[in-house]
C-alpha positions as CSV (number, residue, x, y, z in Angstrom):
1,M,118.4,-119.2,150.9
2,A,117.7,-117.5,147.6
3,L,115.5,-119.0,144.9
4,I,116.6,-118.0,141.4
5,I,114.4,-118.8,138.4
6,V,115.9,-118.4,135.0
7,L,113.6,-118.3,132.0
8,D,115.5,-119.3,128.9
9,F,113.5,-118.8,125.8
10,V,113.7,-117.1,122.4
11,V,111.7,-113.9,122.3
12,Q,112.1,-113.4,118.5
13,P,113.1,-116.1,116.0
14,P,116.3,-114.9,114.3
15,H,116.5,-114.2,110.5
16,L,112.8,-114.6,109.8
17,P,111.0,-112.2,107.4
18,Q,108.4,-110.0,109.2
19,Y,105.0,-108.6,108.3
20,S,104.5,-104.9,108.5
21,P,103.0,-103.8,111.9
22,R,99.6,-103.3,110.3
23,E,99.6,-106.7,108.6
24,A,101.0,-108.4,111.7
25,L,98.0,-107.1,113.7
26,R,95.6,-108.3,111.1
27,K,97.2,-111.8,110.9
28,G,97.9,-112.2,114.6
29,T,101.6,-112.9,114.2
30,L,104.7,-110.9,113.1
31,W,106.3,-113.7,111.1
32,P,104.8,-115.2,107.9
33,A,106.4,-118.6,108.8
34,L,104.1,-118.8,111.8
35,Y,100.9,-117.8,110.1
36,F,98.3,-120.5,109.5
37,P,94.8,-119.2,108.5
38,Y,91.9,-120.7,110.4
39,R,89.7,-122.7,108.0
40,G,87.3,-124.1,110.5
41,T,86.4,-127.7,111.1
42,E,84.7,-130.0,108.5
43,H,81.4,-129.5,110.2
44,E,81.7,-125.7,110.1
45,R,82.6,-125.7,106.4
46,D,79.7,-128.0,105.5
47,A,77.1,-125.7,107.2
């Protein structure tokens, strides 16, 4: 008996603009639509 596992997922979102490779490494994502800068928690910002 053979067990076949199929992984069905999208590797790259279609038709989204992309950062340059250097900018993508700095921001941590290739797509501007998926970039959300970390602003810390309220406690960290008040310190």
